[in-house]
N, C-alpha and C positions, 0 to 999 in steps of 0.2 A: 338366635339359633337357626339353625336352618335345617330343613328334612330333603335330603336327597334319596331317589328310588331309581332302582334299575329295572328292567322287566324282561322278558324274553325276546329274543330279535334284538338286543342293544337297545330297547326302548327307555327313555330316561323322563321322569317328572320329579319337582322337585319346589319347595316352598317355603320362605321365612315364617321362623313362628311369633307371632306377637301375642299380645292380652286378648285378643279376639280367636273363640275357638276355631280352629283349623279342622273341617269335615273333610274327610277323604273316602271315597268310593266311587263306585262304577256310575251311579246315578249323576245326572246332570245339573241337579242343584247341590250338589258338593262344592266347596271350594278349591279343592285338587282332585279333578276328576281323573280317573284312571279307567279309558273304556277296554276291559278285561274281563273275561269270564269267570277267572279264577277270584276276582276280587266282587265282595257283597257291593249292592247297592250303596249302604252306608257303611263303612268298613270300622272307621275309628276317628276320634276327635282329638287333635293335640293343641295343646294353649300352655301360655307364661303366666304364672302367677305375677304379681304387682314385685315380690320379692326377688323376681329373676327365674324361679324354680319352674322346669318347663315338665308339663305332665300327659300321659296319653291315657286315653281309654277306649276299648272295645264297645263298638255302635251295634252290639249284638249282633254280630255279621254271623256267618252259617259257619264257617272254618277257622273262626280265630284272629287274631292279632297277637304276634309274640315279640317280646323284648327280649333278646340275648337268650333264644331259645326257651323262654319261659311262655307259655299261654296267659293272657292278660285275665284276669279274674275280678279286677277291679282296677279305677285309676291307680297309675303309677305314677312317680317321679321317673323321669329320662334324665340324663344328661350327655353331654359330647363324646362322642365314641361309641354310645348304644346302640348294637343292631336290630332292626325294625325290618319284621318279616310277615307278609300276608299274601295269601294265594300263592302266584308263581314271581311275585316282587319281593326285595330286599332292597335294605338300605341303610344310611346310616345318619344320625342325629349328629350336628358338628357346629363347634362356635365359629361364627364367621371372624369375629374379631381375634381370635386366635390364629385362625388361618392366614387373616390379613399381615399380623406380627411376624409370621414365620416365613414371609416370602424372602426368597434370599435374591438378589440384583446380581447379576455377571458384568463386569464392566470389560468394554473390549481391550484389546492388548494397548500398550501407552497410554493408559490413563489410569493405571493401579497406582494408588497413592502409598501403600505399603502398608498401612493400617487396617486389614482385611479382617474383620471378624464376622463371625456366624453369629445371627441373634441367638438369644437363650431359648426362644421358644421353637426354634428351629426341630428339636429332639421330641418338641410334643404338640406338634401338627397332626391331626387326624385328618389321612387322606382315605378318598373312597376307594375302595377296591372291591371289582365285580366279582362275583363271586358265582361259581359252577351252582347250576340248581343240586340242591341236596349237600352241599357242602358249608361248614362254618369257617369263619376266621378266628385263629385263637388270638386273644388281646397279648399274648408272649410275641407271636411269629409278628404281629403288627407292630409291637415297639421294639423289637430287633431289627426289622427291616427300617424303621426310621432312624435307629441309631447307625446303623452300617449306612445309610444314605447321608447322612451328617458326616460320620468319620471320613466315606469317600470325598465328601465336598471340602471338610478342614485338609485333608492329604494334599487336593488338587491345589489350595491356597498356598500350603506350605511350600509344595514343589515349586509353584511359580516365583514366590517371593524369594526363595534359594536360588532359583536359576539365575536372579538379576534383573527379573522383568520389571 
């Protein structure tokens, strides 16, 4: 699993989540340092259990850590697609293995084999979407957007194959 964050002025930060707790905050002793005044010195901790479940807990930050719009009061299990927010930073947790399976490669003209199919995971891929401050993305919107992209790709492949390429 991976945590990707976006801050003001297109700042980005991210880290892979492993069994060792990942500390996030403004202080230089953290594993993931975000030098921004709206982030607490010790904001939160994220870790993966031996069974693969990922957890997040607030590190007694001043303004709190939010998961899917809810303020963390205690450690909470998170999964691919969950929204994380603190200060002016927003992000998402996603499964790197699922993202790798969902890659669609385009072949140059003349090398099409006639057996093009979209991988089944293409409709489940979670993409990071940069949100404006104060807005939230609806899971229905994200799923609809992914479905539309997969449908458009399938239509292009069908039209290419139908035209005799």
